[in-house]
N, C-alpha and C positions, 0 to 999 in steps of 0.2 A: 522464217518458217511455218512449215504447214502446221495445221492441225494431226497428220496420218503423219506427219517428221517427231513435233515431240513427243509422241504417245509412243512413238519406234523403242525413242530415246530412252523414256518412262519406266516402258516395260522392259527390256536392256539391264538397266537397272535392278528396276525390279528384282527378277533373275537372279542378277548378283549377287543379291541381296538374300533371299532363295540359298541359292546353291551354299552361297559362303553357312549359310544354318547347317542346311544340310552335312556340309560334309567338315566344320569348325576349323575351317581355316579361314582367313583368307585369300594368304598366297596362294593353297589350292585353286579358290575360287577364280581368282585372277586368273589363272594357267589354264584355269580350263576355260572358260571364256572369252578371251587373246586379249586383256585389258593388263596394264602394267598396273604394281603393287599400286608406286606413286598417285597412278590418278585413283585411286579408289578411293 
């Protein structure tokens, strides 16, 4: 993987964590971001 690809993955994960914090729900954040709850 290139640095760019790694950075995109990290940014997506940080975004998911921030959204979870805002919504107060892991399940809702996963739905919004298109991740399965299990992969979180």
